[in-house]
C-alpha positions in Angstrom: 0.0 0.0 0.0 1.0 3.7 -0.3 2.1 6.0 2.4 2.9 9.7 2.2 5.7 11.5 3.9 5.8 15.3 4.0 9.0 17.3 4.6 9.8 21.0 4.6 11.9 22.4 1.8 14.3 25.3 2.1 15.0 26.6 -1.4 17.3 29.5 -2.2 15.8 32.7 -3.7 16.8 31.5 -7.2 15.3 28.0 -6.7 12.1 29.5 -5.2 11.7 31.7 -8.2 12.1 28.6 -10.5 9.5 26.7 -8.5 7.0 29.5 -8.8 7.8 29.7 -12.5 7.1 26.0 -12.9 3.8 26.3 -11.0 2.7 29.1 -13.3 3.4 27.1 -16.4 1.8 24.0 -15.0 -1.3 26.1 -14.2 -1.3 27.6 -17.7 -1.2 24.1 -19.3 -4.0 22.9 -17.1 -6.2 25.7 -18.0 -5.3 25.5 -21.7 -6.0 21.7 -21.7 -9.4 22.3 -20.0 -10.3 25.0 -22.5 -9.4 22.7 -25.4 -11.7 19.9 -24.0 -14.5 22.3 -23.3 -14.4 24.0 -26.7 -14.1 20.7 -28.6 -17.2 19.3 -27.0 -19.1 22.6 -27.3 -18.4 23.4 -30.9 -17.7 20.0 -32.4 -19.3 17.6 -30.1 -16.1 15.8 -29.7 -14.4 14.5 -26.5 -10.7 14.8 -26.2 -8.8 12.1 -24.2 -5.8 12.4 -21.9 -3.8 10.3 -24.4 -4.6 12.7 -27.3 -3.5 15.8 -25.3 -0.3 13.9 -24.1 0.5 13.0 -27.6 0.4 16.7 -28.6 2.9 17.8 -25.9 6.1 17.4 -27.9 4.8 19.5 -30.7 3.6 22.2 -28.3 7.0 22.3 -26.7 8.8 22.7 -30.0 6.5 25.1 -32.0 4.3 27.0 -29.5 5.6 27.1 -25.9 9.4 26.5 -26.1 9.7 27.4 -22.4 8.2 24.1 -21.6 11.5 22.5 -22.5 12.9 23.9 -19.2 10.3 21.7 -17.3 10.8 18.0 -16.8 8.5 16.3 -19.3 6.7 13.9 -16.9 5.7 16.9 -14.8 3.8 18.4 -17.7 2.3 14.9 -18.4 1.1 14.7 -14.8 -0.7 18.1 -15.2 -2.8 16.5 -18.1 -3.4 13.4 -15.9 -4.6 15.6 -13.1 -7.2 17.2 -15.4 -8.2 13.7 -16.6 -8.9 12.7 -13.0 -10.9 15.8 -12.6 -13.1 14.8 -15.6 -13.3 11.2 -14.4 -14.7 12.5 -11.1 -17.1 14.7 -12.8 -18.5 11.9 -15.0 -18.7 9.5 -11.9 -20.7 12.1 -10.0 -23.1 12.6 -13.0 -23.6 8.8 -13.3 -24.3 8.5 -9.5 -26.8 11.4 -9.6 -24.7 13.6 -7.4 -23.9 17.3 -7.8 -21.4 17.0 -10.6 -19.2 20.1 -10.3 -17.6 20.5 -13.8 -13.8 21.0 -13.6 -13.0 24.6 -13.2 -10.2 26.9 -14.4 -7.4 27.3 -11.8 -6.4 30.7 -10.4 -2.9 31.3 -9.2 -3.9 30.9 -5.5 -5.7 27.5 -6.1 -3.1 25.6 -8.1 -0.2 25.1 -5.6 1.5 21.9 -6.5 3.2 19.8 -9.3 4.3 16.2 -9.3 7.3 14.1 -10.4 5.5 10.8 -11.2 8.6 8.7 -11.4 11.9 8.4 -9.5 13.8 9.3 -12.6 12.8 13.1 -12.2 14.1 13.3 -8.5 16.5 11.8 -6.1 17.7 12.1 -2.6 21.4 12.9 -2.2 23.7 11.6 0.5 23.8 15.0 2.2 20.0 14.9 2.9 18.9 17.0 0.0 16.4 16.5 -2.7 17.5 16.9 -6.3 14.8 17.9 -8.8 15.2 17.6 -12.6 15.5 21.1 -14.2 15.4 22.8 -10.7 18.6 21.6 -8.8 19.4 20.3 -5.3 17.3 21.7 -2.5 17.8 21.6 1.2 15.1 19.5 3.0 14.4 18.7 6.7 14.1 15.0 7.1 12.4 14.8 10.6 11.7 11.0 10.2 12.8 8.1 8.0 10.7 7.0 5.0 9.8 3.3 4.5 9.8 1.4 1.2 10.8 2.7 -2.3 9.7 6.2 -3.2 7.3 6.2 -6.2 6.3 10.0 -6.6 7.4 13.3 -5.3 5.0 16.3 -5.1 6.2 19.8 -4.6 3.7 21.9 -2.8 3.5 25.6 -1.7 1.5 26.4 1.5 1.3 29.7 3.3 4.7 30.8 2.0 6.4 27.5 2.7 7.5 24.8 0.3 7.1 21.1 1.0 8.0 17.9 -0.7 5.6 14.9 -0.2 7.0 11.5 -1.1 4.6 8.6 -1.9 6.1 5.4 -0.8 5.1 1.8 -1.4 5.2 -0.2 1.7 4.1 -3.6 3.0 1.1 -3.7 5.2 2.5 -3.9 8.7 1.6 -6.5 11.2 -1.7 -5.8 12.9 -1.8 -4.8 16.5 -2.7 -7.5 19.1 -6.4 -8.1 19.1 -8.4 -6.6 22.0 -12.0 -7.2 23.1 -12.9 -3.5 23.5 -15.5 -2.0 21.1 -16.5 1.6 21.1 -19.3 3.9 19.7 -18.2 7.5 19.0 -20.6 10.4 18.8 -19.0 13.5 17.4 -20.4 16.7 18.7 -20.0 20.4 19.6 -20.2 20.5 23.4 -17.6 17.8 23.5 -15.4 16.8 20.4 -16.5 13.2 21.0 -18.5 11.2 23.5 -17.6 7.6 23.8 -19.9 4.7 24.7 -17.8 3.9 27.8 -18.9 7.2 29.3 -15.7 9.2 28.6 -15.4 12.4 26.6 -12.8 13.9 24.2 -12.8 17.6 24.8 -12.7 19.9 21.8 -9.6 22.2 21.6 -11.5 24.8 19.5 -8.4 26.1 17.8 -10.2 28.4 15.4 -12.4 29.9 18.1 -9.4 30.6 20.2 -7.5 32.3 17.3 -10.6 34.2 16.0 -9.8 37.6 17.5 -6.2 37.4 16.1 -7.6 36.4 12.7 -10.0 39.3 12.8 -7.2 41.8 13.4 -5.2 40.3 10.6 -8.2 40.5 8.3 -8.9 44.0 9.2 -5.4 44.9 8.5 -5.6 43.2 5.1 -8.8 45.1 4.1 -7.1 48.5 4.6 -4.2 47.7 2.2 -4.2 48.8 -1.4 -4.7 46.1 -4.0 -1.5 45.1 -5.8 0.8 46.6 -3.2 3.7 45.0 -1.4 2.1 45.5 2.0 -1.1 43.7 0.8 0.9 40.8 -0.2 2.6 40.7 3.3 -0.9 40.9 4.9 -2.3 38.1 2.8 0.7 36.0 3.8 0.1 36.7 7.4 -3.6 35.7 7.2 -2.7 32.5 5.3 0.1 31.7 7.9 -2.4 32.0 10.7 -5.0 29.7 9.0 -2.1 27.2 8.2 -1.2 27.1 11.9 -4.7 26.3 13.0 -5.1 23.6 10.4 -1.9 22.0 11.6 -3.0 22.2 15.3 -6.3 20.5 14.4 -4.6 17.8 12.4 -2.1 17.1 15.2 -5.0 16.8 17.7 -6.9 14.4 15.3 -3.9 12.2 14.8 -3.1 11.9 18.6 -6.7 11.1 19.5 -7.1 8.7 16.6 -4.0 6.7 17.6 -5.3 6.4 21.1 -8.7 5.1 20.0 -7.2 2.6 17.5 -4.7 1.4 20.1 -7.4 0.7 22.7 -10.4 -0.6 20.7 -10.9 -3.4 18.2 -14.1 -2.0 16.7 -14.9 1.8 16.2 -18.3 2.8 15.2 -19.2 6.3 13.9 -22.3 7.9 12.5 -22.3 8.4 8.8 -22.5 12.2 8.7 -23.3 14.3 5.7 -21.2 17.3 6.9 -22.0 19.5 3.9 -25.7 19.2 4.6 -25.4 19.7 8.3 -23.3 22.9 7.8 -25.7 24.5 5.2 -26.8 28.1 5.7 -30.2 28.8 7.2 -32.8 29.4 4.5 -34.6 32.7 4.5 -38.2 32.9 5.7 -40.9 35.2 4.3 -44.5 35.9 5.3 -47.5 36.2 2.8 -46.5 39.8 2.2 -42.9 39.0 1.3 -41.5 40.4 4.5 -38.4 38.4 5.8 -38.9 36.8 9.1 -36.3 35.8 11.8 -34.8 32.4 10.7 -32.1 31.8 13.3 -29.3 32.6 10.7 -27.0 34.0 13.4 -27.2 31.0 15.6 -26.9 28.6 12.7 -23.8 30.5 11.5 -22.2 30.1 14.9 -23.1 26.3 14.9 -21.6 25.9 11.4 -18.4 27.5 12.5 -18.0 25.2 15.4 -18.8 22.2 13.3 -16.1 23.1 10.8 -13.7 24.0 13.5 -14.1 20.4 15.0 -13.1 18.8 11.6 -15.2 15.7 11.9 -14.6 14.6 8.4 -10.8 14.7 8.7 -11.0 12.9 12.0 -13.0 10.0 10.6 -10.6 9.8 7.7 -7.6 9.6 10.0 -9.1 7.0 12.2 -10.0 4.9 9.2 -6.5 5.1 7.8 -4.9 4.2 11.2 -7.4 1.4 11.7 -6.4 -0.2 8.4 -2.7 -0.2 9.4 -3.5 -1.7 12.9 -6.0 -4.3 11.7 -8.9 -2.7 13.4 -12.4 -2.3 12.1 -14.3 1.0 11.5 -18.0 1.0 10.8 -20.3 3.9 9.9 -24.0 3.6 10.7 -27.1 5.7 10.0 -27.5 8.6 12.4 -31.3 8.2 12.4 -32.7 8.5 16.0 -29.4 7.8 17.7 -29.9 10.7 20.0 -33.6 10.0 20.6 -33.8 6.4 21.4 -33.1 5.2 25.0 -30.1 3.0 25.0 -31.5 0.9 27.9 -35.1 0.2 26.9 -35.3 1.3 23.2 -38.1 3.8 23.9 -38.0 7.0 21.7 -37.5 10.0 24.0 -37.6 13.0 21.7 -35.3 15.9 22.7 -34.4 19.2 21.2 -30.7 20.3 20.8 -30.9 22.4 24.1 -31.7 19.3 26.2 -28.3 17.8 27.1 -29.3 15.1 29.5 -31.1 11.9 28.7 -33.7 10.8 31.3 -36.1 7.8 30.7 -39.0 6.2 32.6 -37.0 3.0 32.7 -34.6 4.6 35.0 -31.8 5.5 32.5 -30.0 8.7 33.6 -26.9 9.7 31.4 -25.5 12.4 29.2 -27.4 12.8 25.9 -24.2 12.3 23.8 -23.1 9.1 25.8 -26.6 7.7 25.1 -26.1 8.4 21.5 -22.8 6.8 21.5 -24.3 3.6 23.0 -26.9 3.5 20.3 -24.2 4.0 17.6 -22.3 1.0 19.1 -25.5 -1.1 19.3 -26.3 -0.4 15.6 -22.7 -1.2 14.6 -22.7 -4.5 16.5 -26.1 -5.4 14.9 -24.7 -4.8 11.4 -21.8 -7.1 12.1 -24.3 -9.8 13.2 -23.0 -9.7 16.8 -25.4 -10.0 19.7 -26.0 -6.3 20.5 -25.3 -6.4 24.3 -24.3 -2.9 25.1 -24.0 -1.9 28.8 -24.5 1.6 30.0 -21.5 3.2 31.6 -21.5 3.2 35.4 
């Protein structure tokens, strides 16, 4: 299987200018190839394949864009392959009846990476530097060892910093020793997660804590003249602050995911549609067309907390670590998990403000813990295991 390793690059000023130049040329090629596909279908009803565009690259480099000769050839081919993957995803979503999302043209702030798809375009030198074809030898900080042969190298620019991402082919490691513990996990806002054993993972709320600092940076940015050097510095400061928050959140997710995977054999989540959950409040109007209060302010705050928690990223990290460790991850329907009593199965309807579950059968426990018990119950039922779930003491 493949595993990615990300390391910080420290290019010289000349090397950084060359990396930015390659990024710009790759973006131009991506947009030109997208325009060619779009125009061919719109005006001639013809679909152009990846192999046709790849076959035209040598002629383009010779007759039209001679500067492409200063870029490693397989980097340009990978740009066309990236566009082809975007179209494959578009057609897959159309076929499945999803919102298709036609491939879009890339602005300079959206296209931030290029890839060497084979080891012939890059190498690691004996003095811990990475040598890139047509770029040179760049200093890199190897903070950990890689495993297995390196298959691809992606150069990425994030918040003013350069990174190299190696994709390595490794053998699946030996699974962890099997344990008997199984856990249901209810992701939330009051707590980051409630576990079926009665414990909670508290949310660090990194974005909320940095919000005032971000507001000051954004206010400073709004006062700068467009195109000025000071505006570029302000943009970089905002991007750097967001990058730090994202790194803090990812670090928290990795640490909590490892702890859960080490301690439990089966991990059960709700199958959440986060895009639908975090939608904006719809406007309300009376019969005269006057707009009515719709709770948009409260919904906006709720959405901010949901996105700050990063539920989707956390589930993806847990799933990845579980695959390495030989653990099982299940996702179950969230229907009525918060309303059903985990002791007797009675539906006890509650609104979001009611945080304690109390039932006539004598069950008294936190609402989210009750939901986590129901999630584990459904997961065990799906596996065909007798759903004997005990309430935490």
